[in-house]
Jmol script that loads the backbone (N, CA, C; Angstrom):
load data "model"
ATOM      1  N   UNK A   1     -17.266 -81.361  14.191  1.00  0.00           N
ATOM      2  CA  UNK A   1     -17.709 -80.391  15.159  1.00  0.00           C
ATOM      3  C   UNK A   1     -16.716 -80.269  16.309  1.00  0.00           C
ATOM      4  N   UNK A   2     -15.867 -81.255  16.494  1.00  0.00           N
ATOM      5  CA  UNK A   2     -14.868 -81.188  17.558  1.00  0.00           C
ATOM      6  C   UNK A   2     -13.859 -80.081  17.294  1.00  0.00           C
ATOM      7  N   UNK A   3     -13.614 -79.766  16.023  1.00  0.00           N
ATOM      8  CA  UNK A   3     -12.657 -78.718  15.686  1.00  0.00           C
ATOM      9  C   UNK A   3     -13.064 -77.368  16.261  1.00  0.00           C
ATOM     10  N   UNK A   4     -14.342 -77.106  16.354  1.00  0.00           N
ATOM     11  CA  UNK A   4     -14.813 -75.830  16.906  1.00  0.00           C
ATOM     12  C   UNK A   4     -14.356 -75.683  18.345  1.00  0.00           C
ATOM     13  N   UNK A   5     -14.476 -76.735  19.141  1.00  0.00           N
ATOM     14  CA  UNK A   5     -14.068 -76.697  20.545  1.00  0.00           C
ATOM     15  C   UNK A   5     -12.572 -76.574  20.733  1.00  0.00           C
ATOM     16  N   UNK A   6     -11.791 -77.079  19.793  1.00  0.00           N
ATOM     17  CA  UNK A   6     -10.328 -77.035  19.899  1.00  0.00           C
ATOM     18  C   UNK A   6      -9.731 -75.743  19.362  1.00  0.00           C
ATOM     19  N   UNK A   7     -10.503 -74.981  18.595  1.00  0.00           N
ATOM     20  CA  UNK A   7      -9.976 -73.775  17.958  1.00  0.00           C
ATOM     21  C   UNK A   7      -9.581 -72.738  18.998  1.00  0.00           C
ATOM     22  N   UNK A   8      -8.374 -72.202  18.851  1.00  0.00           N
ATOM     23  CA  UNK A   8      -7.899 -71.124  19.711  1.00  0.00           C
ATOM     24  C   UNK A   8      -7.076 -70.164  18.850  1.00  0.00           C
ATOM     25  N   UNK A   9      -7.242 -68.874  19.116  1.00  0.00           N
ATOM     26  CA  UNK A   9      -6.516 -67.856  18.376  1.00  0.00           C
ATOM     27  C   UNK A   9      -6.367 -66.632  19.265  1.00  0.00           C
ATOM     28  N   UNK A  10      -5.241 -65.934  19.135  1.00  0.00           N
ATOM     29  CA  UNK A  10      -5.032 -64.709  19.916  1.00  0.00           C
ATOM     30  C   UNK A  10      -6.049 -63.633  19.557  1.00  0.00           C
ATOM     31  N   UNK A  11      -6.548 -63.651  18.332  1.00  0.00           N
ATOM     32  CA  UNK A  11      -7.516 -62.640  17.892  1.00  0.00           C
ATOM     33  C   UNK A  11      -8.960 -63.052  18.137  1.00  0.00           C
ATOM     34  N   UNK A  12      -9.163 -64.254  18.648  1.00  0.00           N
ATOM     35  CA  UNK A  12     -10.518 -64.759  18.898  1.00  0.00           C
ATOM     36  C   UNK A  12     -11.160 -63.953  20.019  1.00  0.00           C
ATOM     37  N   UNK A  13     -12.308 -63.331  19.747  1.00  0.00           N
ATOM     38  CA  UNK A  13     -12.960 -62.495  20.754  1.00  0.00           C
ATOM     39  C   UNK A  13     -14.034 -63.238  21.536  1.00  0.00           C
ATOM     40  N   UNK A  14     -14.482 -64.374  21.065  1.00  0.00           N
ATOM     41  CA  UNK A  14     -15.515 -65.147  21.753  1.00  0.00           C
ATOM     42  C   UNK A  14     -14.962 -66.525  22.084  1.00  0.00           C
ATOM     43  N   UNK A  15     -15.001 -66.908  23.340  1.00  0.00           N
ATOM     44  CA  UNK A  15     -14.454 -68.198  23.760  1.00  0.00           C
ATOM     45  C   UNK A  15     -15.542 -69.239  23.999  1.00  0.00           C
ATOM     46  N   UNK A  16     -16.783 -68.823  23.991  1.00  0.00           N
ATOM     47  CA  UNK A  16     -17.878 -69.743  24.244  1.00  0.00           C
ATOM     48  C   UNK A  16     -18.596 -70.001  22.928  1.00  0.00           C
ATOM     49  N   UNK A  17     -18.739 -71.256  22.571  1.00  0.00           N
ATOM     50  CA  UNK A  17     -19.425 -71.587  21.337  1.00  0.00           C
ATOM     51  C   UNK A  17     -20.070 -72.948  21.457  1.00  0.00           C
ATOM     52  N   UNK A  18     -21.059 -73.181  20.649  1.00  0.00           N
ATOM     53  CA  UNK A  18     -21.745 -74.465  20.651  1.00  0.00           C
ATOM     54  C   UNK A  18     -22.107 -74.802  19.222  1.00  0.00           C
ATOM     55  N   UNK A  19     -21.875 -76.041  18.855  1.00  0.00           N
ATOM     56  CA  UNK A  19     -22.304 -76.483  17.540  1.00  0.00           C
ATOM     57  C   UNK A  19     -23.344 -77.572  17.723  1.00  0.00           C
ATOM     58  N   UNK A  20     -24.293 -77.595  16.825  1.00  0.00           N
ATOM     59  CA  UNK A  20     -25.371 -78.577  16.895  1.00  0.00           C
ATOM     60  C   UNK A  20     -25.639 -79.107  15.498  1.00  0.00           C
ATOM     61  N   UNK A  21     -25.990 -80.353  15.436  1.00  0.00           N
ATOM     62  CA  UNK A  21     -26.330 -80.979  14.169  1.00  0.00           C
ATOM     63  C   UNK A  21     -27.820 -81.294  14.209  1.00  0.00           C
ATOM     64  N   UNK A  22     -28.584 -80.673  13.300  1.00  0.00           N
ATOM     65  CA  UNK A  22     -30.033 -80.837  13.267  1.00  0.00           C
ATOM     66  C   UNK A  22     -30.468 -81.233  11.869  1.00  0.00           C
ATOM     67  N   UNK A  23     -31.647 -81.796  11.799  1.00  0.00           N
ATOM     68  CA  UNK A  23     -32.301 -81.950  10.513  1.00  0.00           C
ATOM     69  C   UNK A  23     -32.676 -80.563  10.025  1.00  0.00           C
ATOM     70  N   UNK A  24     -32.893 -80.442   8.753  1.00  0.00           N
ATOM     71  CA  UNK A  24     -33.119 -79.135   8.146  1.00  0.00           C
ATOM     72  C   UNK A  24     -34.407 -78.467   8.621  1.00  0.00           C
ATOM     73  N   UNK A  25     -35.521 -79.176   8.626  1.00  0.00           N
ATOM     74  CA  UNK A  25     -36.814 -78.550   8.923  1.00  0.00           C
ATOM     75  C   UNK A  25     -37.072 -78.273  10.398  1.00  0.00           C
ATOM     76  N   UNK A  26     -36.756 -79.174  11.325  1.00  0.00           N
ATOM     77  CA  UNK A  26     -37.152 -78.925  12.713  1.00  0.00           C
ATOM     78  C   UNK A  26     -36.240 -77.949  13.458  1.00  0.00           C
ATOM     79  N   UNK A  27     -35.247 -77.384  12.793  1.00  0.00           N
ATOM     80  CA  UNK A  27     -34.303 -76.493  13.467  1.00  0.00           C
ATOM     81  C   UNK A  27     -35.026 -75.298  14.077  1.00  0.00           C
ATOM     82  N   UNK A  28     -34.806 -75.084  15.365  1.00  0.00           N
ATOM     83  CA  UNK A  28     -35.337 -73.919  16.071  1.00  0.00           C
ATOM     84  C   UNK A  28     -34.140 -73.185  16.663  1.00  0.00           C
ATOM     85  N   UNK A  29     -34.024 -71.903  16.406  1.00  0.00           N
ATOM     86  CA  UNK A  29     -32.856 -71.174  16.877  1.00  0.00           C
ATOM     87  C   UNK A  29     -32.910 -70.962  18.382  1.00  0.00           C
ATOM     88  N   UNK A  30     -31.760 -70.961  19.037  1.00  0.00           N
ATOM     89  CA  UNK A  30     -31.713 -70.704  20.473  1.00  0.00           C
ATOM     90  C   UNK A  30     -32.028 -69.244  20.780  1.00  0.00           C
ATOM     91  N   UNK A  31     -32.182 -68.926  22.052  1.00  0.00           N
ATOM     92  CA  UNK A  31     -32.566 -67.581  22.483  1.00  0.00           C
ATOM     93  C   UNK A  31     -31.416 -66.575  22.397  1.00  0.00           C
ATOM     94  N   UNK A  32     -30.203 -67.048  22.172  1.00  0.00           N
ATOM     95  CA  UNK A  32     -29.033 -66.184  22.077  1.00  0.00           C
ATOM     96  C   UNK A  32     -28.760 -65.816  20.622  1.00  0.00           C
ATOM     97  N   UNK A  33     -27.817 -64.885  20.398  1.00  0.00           N
ATOM     98  CA  UNK A  33     -27.397 -64.608  19.017  1.00  0.00           C
ATOM     99  C   UNK A  33     -26.923 -65.894  18.348  1.00  0.00           C
ATOM    100  N   UNK A  34     -27.141 -65.982  17.037  1.00  0.00           N
ATOM    101  CA  UNK A  34     -26.897 -67.234  16.321  1.00  0.00           C
ATOM    102  C   UNK A  34     -26.097 -67.007  15.045  1.00  0.00           C
ATOM    103  N   UNK A  35     -25.158 -67.916  14.791  1.00  0.00           N
ATOM    104  CA  UNK A  35     -24.516 -68.046  13.492  1.00  0.00           C
ATOM    105  C   UNK A  35     -24.910 -69.426  12.981  1.00  0.00           C
ATOM    106  N   UNK A  36     -25.662 -69.475  11.901  1.00  0.00           N
ATOM    107  CA  UNK A  36     -26.118 -70.748  11.339  1.00  0.00           C
ATOM    108  C   UNK A  36     -25.331 -71.029  10.064  1.00  0.00           C
ATOM    109  N   UNK A  37     -24.680 -72.158  10.019  1.00  0.00           N
ATOM    110  CA  UNK A  37     -23.903 -72.602   8.871  1.00  0.00           C
ATOM    111  C   UNK A  37     -24.750 -73.645   8.161  1.00  0.00           C
ATOM    112  N   UNK A  38     -25.300 -73.286   7.014  1.00  0.00           N
ATOM    113  CA  UNK A  38     -26.240 -74.160   6.322  1.00  0.00           C
ATOM    114  C   UNK A  38     -25.687 -74.613   4.991  1.00  0.00           C
ATOM    115  N   UNK A  39     -25.654 -75.907   4.815  1.00  0.00           N
ATOM    116  CA  UNK A  39     -25.290 -76.475   3.524  1.00  0.00           C
ATOM    117  C   UNK A  39     -26.594 -76.800   2.808  1.00  0.00           C
ATOM    118  N   UNK A  40     -26.761 -76.293   1.601  1.00  0.00           N
ATOM    119  CA  UNK A  40     -28.023 -76.486   0.901  1.00  0.00           C
ATOM    120  C   UNK A  40     -28.174 -77.928   0.438  1.00  0.00           C
ATOM    121  N   UNK A  41     -29.050 -78.620   1.115  1.00  0.00           N
ATOM    122  CA  UNK A  41     -29.329 -80.002   0.704  1.00  0.00           C
ATOM    123  C   UNK A  41     -30.828 -80.246   0.595  1.00  0.00           C
ATOM    124  N   UNK A  42     -31.589 -79.177   0.538  1.00  0.00           N
ATOM    125  CA  UNK A  42     -33.047 -79.307   0.504  1.00  0.00           C
ATOM    126  C   UNK A  42     -33.620 -78.619  -0.731  1.00  0.00           C
ATOM    127  N   UNK A  43     -34.855 -78.922  -0.992  1.00  0.00           N
ATOM    128  CA  UNK A  43     -35.571 -78.256  -2.080  1.00  0.00           C
ATOM    129  C   UNK A  43     -35.845 -76.805  -1.692  1.00  0.00           C
ATOM    130  N   UNK A  44     -36.308 -76.023  -2.640  1.00  0.00           N
ATOM    131  CA  UNK A  44     -36.660 -74.635  -2.328  1.00  0.00           C
ATOM    132  C   UNK A  44     -37.778 -74.597  -1.288  1.00  0.00           C
ATOM    133  N   UNK A  45     -38.743 -75.494  -1.408  1.00  0.00           N
ATOM    134  CA  UNK A  45     -39.837 -75.559  -0.438  1.00  0.00           C
ATOM    135  C   UNK A  45     -39.304 -75.899   0.956  1.00  0.00           C
ATOM    136  N   UNK A  46     -38.381 -76.839   1.049  1.00  0.00           N
ATOM    137  CA  UNK A  46     -37.791 -77.214   2.333  1.00  0.00           C
ATOM    138  C   UNK A  46     -36.982 -76.085   2.941  1.00  0.00           C
ATOM    139  N   UNK A  47     -36.234 -75.366   2.105  1.00  0.00           N
ATOM    140  CA  UNK A  47     -35.437 -74.244   2.587  1.00  0.00           C
ATOM    141  C   UNK A  47     -36.344 -73.101   3.036  1.00  0.00           C
ATOM    142  N   UNK A  48     -37.442 -72.877   2.331  1.00  0.00           N
ATOM    143  CA  UNK A  48     -38.414 -71.855   2.732  1.00  0.00           C
ATOM    144  C   UNK A  48     -39.042 -72.209   4.078  1.00  0.00           C
ATOM    145  N   UNK A  49     -39.316 -73.487   4.309  1.00  0.00           N
ATOM    146  CA  UNK A  49     -39.864 -73.938   5.589  1.00  0.00           C
ATOM    147  C   UNK A  49     -38.865 -73.660   6.713  1.00  0.00           C
ATOM    148  N   UNK A  50     -37.591 -73.908   6.460  1.00  0.00           N
ATOM    149  CA  UNK A  50     -36.553 -73.608   7.439  1.00  0.00           C
ATOM    150  C   UNK A  50     -36.552 -72.117   7.765  1.00  0.00           C
ATOM    151  N   UNK A  51     -36.633 -71.261   6.746  1.00  0.00           N
ATOM    152  CA  UNK A  51     -36.656 -69.817   6.963  1.00  0.00           C
ATOM    153  C   UNK A  51     -37.843 -69.414   7.827  1.00  0.00           C
ATOM    154  N   UNK A  52     -38.994 -70.027   7.604  1.00  0.00           N
ATOM    155  CA  UNK A  52     -40.175 -69.751   8.432  1.00  0.00           C
ATOM    156  C   UNK A  52     -39.947 -70.202   9.873  1.00  0.00           C
ATOM    157  N   UNK A  53     -39.307 -71.365  10.057  1.00  0.00           N
ATOM    158  CA  UNK A  53     -39.033 -71.870  11.397  1.00  0.00           C
ATOM    159  C   UNK A  53     -38.067 -70.966  12.157  1.00  0.00           C
ATOM    160  N   UNK A  54     -37.188 -70.306  11.448  1.00  0.00           N
ATOM    161  CA  UNK A  54     -36.255 -69.369  12.081  1.00  0.00           C
ATOM    162  C   UNK A  54     -36.943 -68.030  12.344  1.00  0.00           C
ATOM    163  N   UNK A  55     -37.796 -67.581  11.430  1.00  0.00           N
ATOM    164  CA  UNK A  55     -38.409 -66.253  11.510  1.00  0.00           C
ATOM    165  C   UNK A  55     -39.321 -66.072  12.714  1.00  0.00           C
ATOM    166  N   UNK A  56     -40.119 -67.066  13.028  1.00  0.00           N
ATOM    167  CA  UNK A  56     -41.094 -66.898  14.114  1.00  0.00           C
ATOM    168  C   UNK A  56     -40.427 -66.643  15.466  1.00  0.00           C
ATOM    169  N   UNK A  57     -39.512 -67.485  15.939  1.00  0.00           N
ATOM    170  CA  UNK A  57     -38.886 -67.187  17.228  1.00  0.00           C
ATOM    171  C   UNK A  57     -38.025 -65.923  17.188  1.00  0.00           C
ATOM    172  N   UNK A  58     -37.487 -65.588  16.016  1.00  0.00           N
ATOM    173  CA  UNK A  58     -36.697 -64.372  15.886  1.00  0.00           C
ATOM    174  C   UNK A  58     -37.582 -63.133  16.055  1.00  0.00           C
ATOM    175  N   UNK A  59     -38.808 -63.190  15.544  1.00  0.00           N
ATOM    176  CA  UNK A  59     -39.751 -62.074  15.709  1.00  0.00           C
ATOM    177  C   UNK A  59     -40.203 -61.952  17.160  1.00  0.00           C
ATOM    178  N   UNK A  60     -40.373 -63.084  17.833  1.00  0.00           N
ATOM    179  CA  UNK A  60     -40.812 -63.083  19.235  1.00  0.00           C
ATOM    180  C   UNK A  60     -39.709 -62.619  20.184  1.00  0.00           C
ATOM    181  N   UNK A  61     -38.468 -62.942  19.852  1.00  0.00           N
ATOM    182  CA  UNK A  61     -37.327 -62.586  20.692  1.00  0.00           C
ATOM    183  C   UNK A  61     -36.190 -62.135  19.768  1.00  0.00           C
ATOM    184  N   UNK A  62     -36.190 -60.865  19.368  1.00  0.00           N
ATOM    185  CA  UNK A  62     -35.178 -60.396  18.415  1.00  0.00           C
ATOM    186  C   UNK A  62     -33.757 -60.582  18.955  1.00  0.00           C
ATOM    187  N   UNK A  63     -32.879 -61.066  18.080  1.00  0.00           N
ATOM    188  CA  UNK A  63     -31.468 -61.233  18.405  1.00  0.00           C
ATOM    189  C   UNK A  63     -30.684 -61.280  17.109  1.00  0.00           C
ATOM    190  N   UNK A  64     -29.387 -61.141  17.243  1.00  0.00           N
ATOM    191  CA  UNK A  64     -28.512 -61.124  16.071  1.00  0.00           C
ATOM    192  C   UNK A  64     -28.480 -62.500  15.412  1.00  0.00           C
ATOM    193  N   UNK A  65     -28.592 -62.512  14.086  1.00  0.00           N
ATOM    194  CA  UNK A  65     -28.585 -63.749  13.313  1.00  0.00           C
ATOM    195  C   UNK A  65     -27.666 -63.579  12.114  1.00  0.00           C
ATOM    196  N   UNK A  66     -26.793 -64.547  11.920  1.00  0.00           N
ATOM    197  CA  UNK A  66     -25.937 -64.617  10.743  1.00  0.00           C
ATOM    198  C   UNK A  66     -26.175 -65.969  10.110  1.00  0.00           C
ATOM    199  N   UNK A  67     -26.407 -66.006   8.819  1.00  0.00           N
ATOM    200  CA  UNK A  67     -26.572 -67.268   8.092  1.00  0.00           C
ATOM    201  C   UNK A  67     -25.480 -67.355   7.037  1.00  0.00           C
ATOM    202  N   UNK A  68     -24.691 -68.416   7.115  1.00  0.00           N
ATOM    203  CA  UNK A  68     -23.686 -68.720   6.110  1.00  0.00           C
ATOM    204  C   UNK A  68     -24.267 -69.876   5.305  1.00  0.00           C
ATOM    205  N   UNK A  69     -24.628 -69.589   4.085  1.00  0.00           N
ATOM    206  CA  UNK A  69     -25.379 -70.515   3.240  1.00  0.00           C
ATOM    207  C   UNK A  69     -24.458 -71.053   2.148  1.00  0.00           C
ATOM    208  N   UNK A  70     -24.062 -72.312   2.290  1.00  0.00           N
ATOM    209  CA  UNK A  70     -23.131 -72.943   1.360  1.00  0.00           C
ATOM    210  C   UNK A  70     -23.906 -73.526   0.179  1.00  0.00           C
ATOM    211  N   UNK A  71     -23.356 -73.415  -0.995  1.00  0.00           N
ATOM    212  CA  UNK A  71     -24.016 -73.780  -2.258  1.00  0.00           C
ATOM    213  C   UNK A  71     -25.418 -73.177  -2.342  1.00  0.00           C
ATOM    214  N   UNK A  72     -25.498 -71.853  -2.339  1.00  0.00           N
ATOM    215  CA  UNK A  72     -26.804 -71.179  -2.336  1.00  0.00           C
ATOM    216  C   UNK A  72     -27.565 -71.390  -3.643  1.00  0.00           C
ATOM    217  N   UNK A  73     -28.564 -72.221  -3.585  1.00  0.00           N
ATOM    218  CA  UNK A  73     -29.339 -72.556  -4.770  1.00  0.00           C
ATOM    219  C   UNK A  73     -30.656 -71.782  -4.821  1.00  0.00           C
ATOM    220  N   UNK A  74     -31.219 -71.481  -3.666  1.00  0.00           N
ATOM    221  CA  UNK A  74     -32.539 -70.842  -3.580  1.00  0.00           C
ATOM    222  C   UNK A  74     -32.406 -69.440  -2.993  1.00  0.00           C
ATOM    223  N   UNK A  75     -33.295 -68.536  -3.395  1.00  0.00           N
ATOM    224  CA  UNK A  75     -33.275 -67.149  -2.925  1.00  0.00           C
ATOM    225  C   UNK A  75     -34.098 -66.932  -1.654  1.00  0.00           C
ATOM    226  N   UNK A  76     -34.266 -67.940  -0.863  1.00  0.00           N
ATOM    227  CA  UNK A  76     -35.133 -67.854   0.315  1.00  0.00           C
ATOM    228  C   UNK A  76     -34.617 -66.838   1.326  1.00  0.00           C
ATOM    229  N   UNK A  77     -33.315 -66.769   1.540  1.00  0.00           N
ATOM    230  CA  UNK A  77     -32.774 -65.854   2.544  1.00  0.00           C
ATOM    231  C   UNK A  77     -32.552 -64.457   1.988  1.00  0.00           C
ATOM    232  N   UNK A  78     -32.440 -64.337   0.679  1.00  0.00           N
ATOM    233  CA  UNK A  78     -32.184 -63.040   0.060  1.00  0.00           C
ATOM    234  C   UNK A  78     -33.445 -62.195  -0.073  1.00  0.00           C
ATOM    235  N   UNK A  79     -34.596 -62.817  -0.015  1.00  0.00           N
ATOM    236  CA  UNK A  79     -35.849 -62.075  -0.190  1.00  0.00           C
ATOM    237  C   UNK A  79     -36.247 -61.367   1.104  1.00  0.00           C
ATOM    238  N   UNK A  80     -37.215 -60.482   1.001  1.00  0.00           N
ATOM    239  CA  UNK A  80     -37.663 -59.719   2.164  1.00  0.00           C
ATOM    240  C   UNK A  80     -38.396 -60.573   3.188  1.00  0.00           C
ATOM    241  N   UNK A  81     -39.048 -61.605   2.769  1.00  0.00           N
ATOM    242  CA  UNK A  81     -39.860 -62.408   3.676  1.00  0.00           C
ATOM    243  C   UNK A  81     -39.256 -63.789   3.840  1.00  0.00           C
ATOM    244  N   UNK A  82     -39.390 -64.448   4.925  1.00  0.00           N
ATOM    245  CA  UNK A  82     -39.931 -63.940   6.173  1.00  0.00           C
ATOM    246  C   UNK A  82     -38.876 -63.357   7.111  1.00  0.00           C
ATOM    247  N   UNK A  83     -37.599 -63.456   6.763  1.00  0.00           N
ATOM    248  CA  UNK A  83     -36.540 -63.084   7.708  1.00  0.00           C
ATOM    249  C   UNK A  83     -36.066 -61.642   7.617  1.00  0.00           C
ATOM    250  N   UNK A  84     -36.210 -61.023   6.468  1.00  0.00           N
ATOM    251  CA  UNK A  84     -35.760 -59.642   6.272  1.00  0.00           C
ATOM    252  C   UNK A  84     -34.266 -59.479   6.578  1.00  0.00           C
ATOM    253  N   UNK A  85     -33.478 -60.328   5.964  1.00  0.00           N
ATOM    254  CA  UNK A  85     -32.032 -60.282   6.145  1.00  0.00           C
ATOM    255  C   UNK A  85     -31.391 -59.473   5.031  1.00  0.00           C
ATOM    256  N   UNK A  86     -30.230 -58.946   5.303  1.00  0.00           N
ATOM    257  CA  UNK A  86     -29.475 -58.261   4.253  1.00  0.00           C
ATOM    258  C   UNK A  86     -28.314 -59.156   3.840  1.00  0.00           C
ATOM    259  N   UNK A  87     -27.979 -59.095   2.590  1.00  0.00           N
ATOM    260  CA  UNK A  87     -26.865 -59.870   2.060  1.00  0.00           C
ATOM    261  C   UNK A  87     -25.569 -59.135   2.371  1.00  0.00           C
ATOM    262  N   UNK A  88     -24.627 -59.842   2.975  1.00  0.00           N
ATOM    263  CA  UNK A  88     -23.332 -59.268   3.305  1.00  0.00           C
ATOM    264  C   UNK A  88     -22.318 -59.613   2.222  1.00  0.00           C
ATOM    265  N   UNK A  89     -22.394 -60.849   1.725  1.00  0.00           N
ATOM    266  CA  UNK A  89     -21.481 -61.300   0.676  1.00  0.00           C
ATOM    267  C   UNK A  89     -22.142 -62.445  -0.070  1.00  0.00           C
ATOM    268  N   UNK A  90     -21.917 -62.474  -1.369  1.00  0.00           N
ATOM    269  CA  UNK A  90     -22.466 -63.560  -2.184  1.00  0.00           C
ATOM    270  C   UNK A  90     -21.453 -63.946  -3.243  1.00  0.00           C
ATOM    271  N   UNK A  91     -21.166 -65.234  -3.321  1.00  0.00           N
ATOM    272  CA  UNK A  91     -20.320 -65.791  -4.372  1.00  0.00           C
ATOM    273  C   UNK A  91     -21.077 -66.982  -4.939  1.00  0.00           C
ATOM    274  N   UNK A  92     -20.520 -67.649  -5.900  1.00  0.00           N
ATOM    275  CA  UNK A  92     -21.160 -68.852  -6.414  1.00  0.00           C
ATOM    276  C   UNK A  92     -21.096 -70.011  -5.438  1.00  0.00           C
ATOM    277  N   UNK A  93     -20.192 -69.925  -4.457  1.00  0.00           N
ATOM    278  CA  UNK A  93     -20.003 -71.022  -3.509  1.00  0.00           C
ATOM    279  C   UNK A  93     -20.717 -70.812  -2.182  1.00  0.00           C
ATOM    280  N   UNK A  94     -20.902 -69.583  -1.781  1.00  0.00           N
ATOM    281  CA  UNK A  94     -21.575 -69.313  -0.507  1.00  0.00           C
ATOM    282  C   UNK A  94     -22.160 -67.910  -0.493  1.00  0.00           C
ATOM    283  N   UNK A  95     -23.097 -67.698   0.429  1.00  0.00           N
ATOM    284  CA  UNK A  95     -23.677 -66.377   0.667  1.00  0.00           C
ATOM    285  C   UNK A  95     -23.771 -66.172   2.168  1.00  0.00           C
ATOM    286  N   UNK A  96     -23.631 -64.927   2.587  1.00  0.00           N
ATOM    287  CA  UNK A  96     -23.754 -64.590   4.007  1.00  0.00           C
ATOM    288  C   UNK A  96     -24.862 -63.564   4.148  1.00  0.00           C
ATOM    289  N   UNK A  97     -25.777 -63.833   5.082  1.00  0.00           N
ATOM    290  CA  UNK A  97     -26.915 -62.954   5.357  1.00  0.00           C
ATOM    291  C   UNK A  97     -26.953 -62.635   6.843  1.00  0.00           C
ATOM    292  N   UNK A  98     -27.490 -61.473   7.186  1.00  0.00           N
ATOM    293  CA  UNK A  98     -27.616 -61.105   8.592  1.00  0.00           C
ATOM    294  C   UNK A  98     -28.757 -60.108   8.796  1.00  0.00           C
ATOM    295  N   UNK A  99     -29.176 -60.008  10.038  1.00  0.00           N
ATOM    296  CA  UNK A  99     -30.119 -58.969  10.441  1.00  0.00           C
ATOM    297  C   UNK A  99     -29.387 -57.901  11.242  1.00  0.00           C
ATOM    298  N   UNK A 100     -28.075 -58.044  11.394  1.00  0.00           N
ATOM    299  CA  UNK A 100     -27.252 -57.147  12.193  1.00  0.00           C
ATOM    300  C   UNK A 100     -26.825 -55.925  11.391  1.00  0.00           C
ATOM    301  N   UNK A 101     -26.677 -54.815  12.092  1.00  0.00           N
ATOM    302  CA  UNK A 101     -26.137 -53.609  11.469  1.00  0.00           C
ATOM    303  C   UNK A 101     -24.619 -53.557  11.596  1.00  0.00           C
ATOM    304  N   UNK A 102     -24.052 -54.487  12.375  1.00  0.00           N
ATOM    305  CA  UNK A 102     -22.606 -54.519  12.584  1.00  0.00           C
ATOM    306  C   UNK A 102     -21.920 -55.023  11.315  1.00  0.00           C
ATOM    307  N   UNK A 103     -20.775 -54.448  10.984  1.00  0.00           N
ATOM    308  CA  UNK A 103     -20.038 -54.979   9.827  1.00  0.00           C
ATOM    309  C   UNK A 103     -19.430 -56.339  10.181  1.00  0.00           C
ATOM    310  N   UNK A 104     -19.276 -57.214   9.209  1.00  0.00           N
ATOM    311  CA  UNK A 104     -18.661 -58.518   9.506  1.00  0.00           C
ATOM    312  C   UNK A 104     -17.201 -58.354   9.868  1.00  0.00           C
ATOM    313  N   UNK A 105     -16.710 -59.212  10.736  1.00  0.00           N
ATOM    314  CA  UNK A 105     -15.306 -59.217  11.115  1.00  0.00           C
ATOM    315  C   UNK A 105     -14.538 -59.939  10.029  1.00  0.00           C
ATOM    316  N   UNK A 106     -13.452 -59.354   9.579  1.00  0.00           N
ATOM    317  CA  UNK A 106     -12.648 -59.983   8.546  1.00  0.00           C
ATOM    318  C   UNK A 106     -11.306 -60.403   9.123  1.00  0.00           C
ATOM    319  N   UNK A 107     -10.700 -61.371   8.506  1.00  0.00           N
ATOM    320  CA  UNK A 107      -9.402 -61.852   8.960  1.00  0.00           C
ATOM    321  C   UNK A 107      -8.339 -60.798   8.695  1.00  0.00           C
ATOM    322  N   UNK A 108      -7.382 -60.722   9.607  1.00  0.00           N
ATOM    323  CA  UNK A 108      -6.279 -59.778   9.441  1.00  0.00           C
ATOM    324  C   UNK A 108      -5.373 -60.243   8.314  1.00  0.00           C
ATOM    325  N   UNK A 109      -4.848 -59.304   7.560  1.00  0.00           N
ATOM    326  CA  UNK A 109      -3.960 -59.645   6.446  1.00  0.00           C
ATOM    327  C   UNK A 109      -2.575 -59.980   6.932  1.00  0.00           C
TER     328      UNK A 109
END
end "model"
wireframe off; spacefill off
backbone 0.3
color backbone group
């Protein structure tokens, strides 16, 4: 997580960032826009519980959410409930979901 704080780039548009390490189920999203990097290490039931824990505060206080789901084993984020996210990219190694209408930023060639 220290690498996030040390990262600097001329093309970097956001200089403020925070990383947190949480257990899978008790995770509650902050009140600001969120990028969640999730490595799948839970059962489908556990991952569904996480989605529910994210959905409730998101419904109460709508904000931009991006989920980067590594080793996507379960379709919890791809379904309509409870988060209503759209799939931005899906490979066998990762999937990206968001509630944002903004296109994802891609690296310059």
